[in-house]
C-alpha positions in Angstrom: -5.5 -4.4 11.0 -8.0 -2.8 8.7 -5.3 -1.1 6.7 -3.4 -4.4 6.4 -6.5 -6.2 5.1 -7.0 -3.4 2.6 -3.5 -3.7 1.3 -3.9 -7.5 1.0 -7.1 -7.0 -1.0 -5.3 -4.7 -3.4 -2.4 -7.1 -3.7 -4.7 -10.0 -4.4 -6.6 -8.1 -7.0 -3.4 -7.2 -8.7 -2.3 -10.8 -8.6 -5.5 -11.8 -10.2 -5.1 -9.3 -13.0 -1.5 -10.3 -13.5 -2.5 -14.0 -13.7 -5.0 -13.3 -16.4 -2.7 -11.0 -18.3 0.6 -13.0 -18.2 3.9 -12.7 -16.5 4.9 -9.2 -17.6 1.7 -7.7 -16.4 2.1 -9.5 -13.1 5.7 -8.2 -12.8 4.6 -4.6 -13.4 1.7 -4.9 -11.0 3.9 -6.3 -8.3 6.5 -3.5 -8.7 3.8 -0.9 -8.5 2.2 -2.5 -5.5 5.5 -2.8 -3.6 7.0 0.5 -4.5 3.8 2.6 -4.9 1.8 1.4 -2.0 2.5 4.5 0.0 1.0 6.6 -2.7 -1.8 4.2 -3.6 -3.0 4.0 -0.1 -4.0 7.7 -0.2 -6.6 6.7 -2.8 -8.3 4.0 -0.8 -7.2 4.4 2.8 -7.8 8.2 2.9 -11.6 8.0 2.4 -11.8 5.0 4.7 -10.1 6.9 7.4 -12.4 9.9 7.0 -15.5 7.6 7.2 -14.2 5.7 10.1 -13.3 8.9 11.9 -16.9 10.1 11.6 -18.4 6.8 12.6 -16.0 5.6 15.3 -13.1 7.9 16.2 -10.9 5.1 17.7 -11.1 3.0 14.5 -10.2 6.1 12.4 -7.3 6.8 14.7 -6.1 3.2 14.4 -6.4 3.3 10.6 -4.5 6.6 10.6 -1.7 5.1 12.6 -1.6 2.0 10.4 -1.4 4.1 7.3 1.3 6.3 8.8 3.4 3.2 9.7 3.0 1.8 6.2 4.1 5.1 4.7 7.2 5.4 7.0 8.2 1.7 6.4 7.6 2.0 2.7 9.7 5.2 2.5 12.6 3.6 4.4 12.6 0.5 2.2 12.3 2.5 -1.0 15.2 4.7 0.2 17.4 1.8 0.9 16.6 0.2 -2.4 17.3 3.4 -4.3 20.5 4.1 -2.3 21.7 0.6 -3.1 21.0 1.1 -6.8 22.8 4.5 -6.9 25.8 3.4 -4.8 26.5 0.2 -6.7 
């Protein structure tokens, strides 16, 4: 749940930046957020997992599982999009 909330916070901040910058900035921010969330989560979920692991081990384990599921699902979706682009 914590990983999901962190992803929503990043998405909301990118939407705010895009709304201030115009449509093209929003489109680029949205593409980065959707396609690069697996890599971007290393920046903000990685340290959160380390801190949570030290403070409360079950919370750190849950965040690790959530980050792993996000990475696997993002990779599967990215692979299907890229396969569709190359096969068409």
